[in-house]
C-alpha positions as CSV (number, residue, x, y, z in Angstrom):
1,S,26.8,34.0,41.5
2,Y,27.4,31.0,39.3
3,K,30.7,29.3,40.2
4,R,32.4,26.7,38.0
5,S,32.5,23.4,39.8
6,T,35.3,21.9,37.6
7,P,38.3,23.5,36.1
8,P,38.4,24.3,32.3
9,G,39.0,21.3,30.2
10,V,37.5,18.9,32.8
11,C,34.0,17.4,32.5
12,C,32.5,14.5,34.5
13,G,36.0,13.5,35.6
14,L,37.4,13.4,32.1
15,H,40.2,15.7,30.9
16,L,39.1,17.2,27.6
17,Q,41.9,18.4,25.3
18,P,41.2,20.7,22.4
19,P,42.2,19.3,19.0
20,H,45.6,20.4,17.6
21,G,47.1,20.7,14.1
22,A,45.6,18.7,11.2
23,A,42.9,17.1,13.4
24,A,41.5,20.5,14.2
25,M,41.5,21.4,10.5
26,L,39.9,18.1,9.3
27,T,37.1,18.0,11.9
28,P,34.8,20.5,10.1
29,V,35.5,18.9,6.7
30,M,34.8,15.5,8.0
31,R,31.6,16.7,9.5
32,L,30.5,18.3,6.3
33,R,31.3,15.1,4.3
34,T,29.4,13.0,6.9
35,L,26.4,15.4,6.6
36,A,26.5,15.3,2.8
37,L,26.7,11.4,2.8
38,L,23.8,11.2,5.2
39,G,21.8,13.7,3.2
40,A,22.4,11.8,-0.1
41,G,21.6,8.5,1.5
42,G,18.3,10.0,2.9
43,V,17.3,11.3,-0.5
44,A,18.1,8.0,-2.2
45,L,16.0,6.1,0.4
46,Y,13.2,8.5,0.1
47,R,13.1,8.1,-3.7
48,M,13.2,4.3,-3.4
49,A,10.2,4.6,-1.1
50,Q,8.2,6.6,-3.6
51,Q,6.9,4.0,-6.0
52,L,4.3,6.1,-7.8
53,G,4.6,4.9,-11.4
54,V,2.0,3.1,-13.5
55,P,2.8,-0.2,-15.2
56,D,3.1,-0.3,-19.0
57,G,-0.2,-1.2,-20.6
58,V,-2.2,0.0,-17.5
59,V,-4.5,3.0,-18.0
60,P,-6.2,4.5,-14.9
61,V,-10.0,4.6,-15.1
62,Q,-11.2,8.1,-16.0
63,P,-13.6,9.6,-15.0
64,L,-13.7,7.9,-11.6
65,Q,-16.7,8.7,-9.3
66,L,-14.9,8.4,-6.0
67,S,-18.1,8.5,-4.0
68,R,-19.3,5.4,-5.8
69,F,-16.0,3.6,-5.2
70,L,-16.1,4.1,-1.5
71,G,-17.2,1.3,0.8
72,R,-16.2,-2.4,1.1
73,W,-14.5,-4.5,-1.6
74,Y,-13.6,-8.1,-1.3
75,E,-10.4,-9.6,-2.7
76,I,-11.3,-12.3,-5.2
77,A,-7.7,-12.9,-6.3
78,R,-4.3,-11.3,-5.9
79,I,-0.7,-11.7,-6.8
80,D,0.5,-12.8,-3.4
81,H,3.1,-10.8,-1.3
82,V,4.7,-11.1,2.1
83,Y,2.4,-8.6,3.8
84,E,-0.7,-10.6,2.8
85,R,0.8,-14.1,2.8
86,G,-1.3,-16.6,4.7
87,L,-4.3,-14.3,4.9
88,T,-7.8,-15.4,3.9
89,D,-11.1,-13.6,3.7
90,T,-9.3,-10.3,2.8
91,S,-11.2,-7.1,2.2
92,A,-10.7,-3.4,1.9
93,D,-12.9,-0.6,3.2
94,Y,-12.6,2.9,1.7
95,R,-13.8,6.0,3.6
96,L,-13.5,9.6,2.6
97,L,-11.7,11.8,5.2
98,P,-11.9,15.6,5.6
99,G,-9.6,17.3,3.2
100,G,-10.1,14.8,0.4
101,Q,-7.9,11.9,1.6
102,V,-9.3,8.3,1.7
103,Q,-8.8,6.0,4.6
104,V,-8.1,2.4,3.5
105,T,-8.7,-0.3,6.1
106,N,-7.4,-3.7,5.0
107,R,-8.6,-6.8,6.9
108,G,-7.9,-10.5,6.6
109,Y,-8.1,-13.7,8.7
110,H,-4.9,-15.6,9.6
111,P,-5.9,-19.3,10.1
112,G,-2.6,-20.1,11.8
113,A,-3.0,-17.4,14.5
114,R,-6.8,-17.9,14.5
115,R,-7.5,-14.2,14.5
116,W,-8.3,-11.3,12.2
117,R,-5.6,-8.8,11.2
118,E,-6.2,-5.2,10.2
119,V,-4.1,-2.4,8.9
120,R,-4.9,1.2,7.9
121,A,-3.5,3.5,5.3
122,R,-4.3,6.8,3.7
123,A,-4.6,7.4,0.0
124,Q,-4.9,10.6,-2.1
125,P,-5.1,11.3,-5.9
126,V,-2.0,11.6,-7.9
127,Q,-3.4,13.0,-11.2
128,G,-6.7,14.5,-10.1
129,D,-9.8,13.6,-8.3
130,D,-11.5,12.0,-11.3
131,V,-8.4,9.9,-12.3
132,A,-8.2,6.4,-10.7
133,H,-4.5,6.8,-9.8
134,L,-4.0,7.1,-6.1
135,Q,-0.9,7.0,-3.9
136,V,-1.3,4.9,-0.8
137,S,0.9,5.2,2.4
138,F,0.8,2.8,5.3
139,M,3.7,4.6,6.9
140,W,5.9,7.6,6.2
141,P,7.7,8.0,3.9
142,V,6.7,4.9,2.0
143,R,4.1,5.6,-0.8
144,A,3.0,3.4,-3.7
145,S,0.7,3.6,-6.6
146,Y,-2.8,2.2,-6.4
147,V,-4.3,2.2,-9.9
148,V,-7.8,1.2,-10.7
149,F,-7.6,0.2,-14.4
150,G,-10.8,-2.0,-14.7
151,L,-14.2,-1.0,-13.4
152,D,-17.7,-2.0,-14.5
153,D,-20.4,0.6,-15.0
154,D,-22.2,-0.5,-11.8
155,Y,-19.0,-0.3,-9.6
156,Q,-19.3,-4.0,-8.7
157,H,-16.0,-5.4,-10.0
158,A,-12.6,-3.7,-10.1
159,L,-9.0,-4.5,-11.2
160,V,-6.3,-2.7,-9.3
161,S,-2.5,-2.6,-9.9
162,G,0.4,-1.3,-7.9
163,P,3.5,0.5,-9.4
164,D,4.4,-2.5,-11.6
165,H,3.2,-5.8,-12.9
166,D,4.1,-7.6,-9.7
167,Y,1.0,-6.2,-8.0
168,L,-2.6,-7.1,-9.0
169,W,-5.9,-7.4,-7.2
170,L,-9.3,-8.5,-8.5
171,L,-11.9,-7.0,-6.3
172,A,-15.7,-7.3,-6.0
173,R,-18.5,-6.0,-3.9
174,T,-19.4,-9.6,-2.9
175,P,-17.0,-12.3,-1.7
176,Q,-17.9,-14.5,-4.7
177,I,-18.4,-13.6,-8.4
178,R,-19.9,-15.3,-11.4
179,A,-17.7,-17.2,-13.9
180,T,-18.6,-14.6,-16.6
181,A,-17.4,-11.7,-14.5
182,R,-14.2,-13.6,-13.6
183,A,-13.4,-14.4,-17.2
184,S,-13.9,-10.7,-18.2
185,M,-11.6,-9.5,-15.4
186,L,-8.9,-12.0,-16.4
187,D,-9.1,-10.9,-20.0
188,T,-8.7,-7.2,-19.0
189,A,-5.7,-8.1,-16.8
190,R,-4.0,-10.1,-19.6
191,A,-4.5,-7.2,-22.0
192,A,-2.8,-4.9,-19.5
193,G,0.3,-7.2,-19.5
194,F,-0.2,-9.2,-16.3
195,D,0.7,-12.8,-15.9
196,V,-2.7,-14.1,-14.5
197,G,-1.1,-17.5,-13.9
198,R,0.5,-15.9,-10.8
199,L,-2.9,-15.0,-9.3
200,M,-3.9,-16.7,-6.0
201,W,-7.6,-17.1,-5.5
202,V,-8.6,-16.0,-2.1
203,D,-10.4,-18.3,0.3
204,Q,-13.5,-16.2,1.3
205,R,-15.5,-18.8,3.1
206,R,-15.9,-16.9,6.3
207,N,-17.1,-13.8,4.4
208,V,-19.4,-15.9,2.2
209,E,-21.1,-17.4,5.2
210,Q,-21.7,-14.0,6.7
211,V,-22.5,-11.9,3.7
212,M,-24.0,-13.9,0.9
213,P,-27.2,-15.1,2.7
214,L,-27.9,-11.5,3.6
215,L,-27.7,-10.5,0.0
216,G,-30.0,-13.3,-1.1
217,Y,-27.2,-15.3,-2.9
218,R,-26.7,-19.0,-2.8
219,H,-23.2,-20.5,-2.5
220,I,-21.8,-20.7,-6.0
221,G,-18.6,-22.5,-5.3
222,P,-14.9,-21.5,-6.0
223,S,-15.3,-22.0,-9.7
224,G,-17.9,-19.3,-9.9
225,R,-20.8,-21.5,-10.7
């Protein structure tokens, strides 16, 4: 039969005394308050992590043919942020997953480290499959809006925003674009309330050397000519 190896109130050589008086009465209350504070803090952090709004002046493309949007897009320009800072030759690949989610693979070259960096995320529609407002998550519970608000009929050039005017990307199917396409995209971004003077034009030389000859393009230079 089971035998107690230590007398009551003794554990691991320590004498444990039951609480008395006010301490015994306050302990459950303190625990409840602690749980309530933790719960409120968790809810607040969760809400802060859900940045699913659409900037003023930005209207998601509708209808969006998601199947045509899939594939590779190159970053022509972006409003720079810490998570992309220092990266050149950036691109994004979109692949449809079972269940309707989209896998996003972002890739860029870090000249200082002399290596490519890659990160994956998952995206899903916010307003419907044919509305170009997606929520993207690189890690739980952080989610953010990904809004396509400019798209040509041939799905060759796209403008994408995040949850506010601090996030903007100019994307294209090729790592270089013509000056006319660039001007049109800038006009669309300005009309949507973005400060295009904040844009950083992405160095795509590595992708240009690999991709453009295969497509039959000549090097048109950073100015788009």
